[in-house]
N, C-alpha and C positions, 0 to 999 in steps of 0.2 A: 111208307114203313120209314122209320127213323135210323139215321145210322146209328151202325154199334162203335159205340165206346169199348177203350179199355184202357186203362191207368197201367201206368209203365211205369213201375220205380225207379228213382235215380240211384246214381251210384253213391255206396257208404264212403261218407267223407272222412278224414283220418286229419285230427291241428299236427300239424309237420313245420319246421322248419328249416327251408332249406336254399341256398343261395340260386337265384335265377338271371335270365340273361336273355331278353330279348332282343332281336335282329330280325329286321326288313330291311327292303332296299329304302323305303321310307325312313323309317326309326331305328333307333338303339338304343335301350335301358337295361339298367340292373336293378333287381332287387331282391326280395326275400319272400317263400309261399307264406299263406299264413295256413291253407289247408289242401288235400290233395283228393283227387278221387281218380276211378279210371277212366273219368270223361274230360277233367279239368282242373285247374288250378286256381286258387285264389291267391291274386300275389299282393303285394305292395312293391309300386316300380320307383325309380327317381327321380323320373320325367313321366309324365300324366301319357299315356297310351291312346292312340284314335278308337273311336269302337269299329270293326268290322274290318282294322289292319289284318293281315294275314302276313306270319313269319315263323320262323324258326324261332323255338326255347330251349334253352339250354339249361338244363337241370344239373345241381353236383349234387352227389348223393355221396358221400365221402370223398374218397377218390376220383372214382367214377366220374364222367361227364356224359350225359342223358342228353341227346338231340332230338326235338321230335316238333311235326308241324301243327301249328297253331292259328287259333282267329281269337281276336277280341269280340267279346259276346257280350260285353258289361262293362260299365265304369262306374264308379260309386263312390262314395266317404270311407268305405271298409277295404274299398280294394279294387282292383283289374278283374275280371274272370277271367279268362282263357279256355278255350272248349281243344281238347285235341283233336287232328284231325289225320285221316288217313294212317294208323298207326298200324306197325308192322305187328305180327303175331310175337316177335320176341320185345318190341318194345311194352306191348302189354302184359306180356309175362313177369318183366321188370318192374313192370306199375303193380302189377299183384303182387308178387312177391313183397315190392315194399311196404304197401297198404296191410299184408298180413304180417308180415312183421311190426309193424306198430302196431296193430288191433293186438297180438299175443303178447304186449308187455304189459302186467297187470294196472302199471299207473296211467295207461296211455287216454286221454281224452277222445272219447268216440262218439258220433252222435249218422242218426240217417235220417234223410231227409225222403218223406213222404212224397 
């Protein structure tokens, strides 16, 4: 009998520019986001980050600074994809509120990855 396969929808991403700072024992770099979802962020950094490197990412949202645990999942010409790890309920809530706020604006670019 063949294994059952299930398609899992990916998180909605929104185009948003936020200041970012990645830091780990091995690397430190600042940059900005290209897009954001509940599962991660695509960013452009001043220094190249190493694939699979884990560290903290400080996200600046207005006057607030959020720090989340991340891992570098992909390094490509369009930026560095970081996945969020071990998000607490309050961190996930802040991300959802930010994404919902962007989606609620009339001129917000948005797309859904299938």
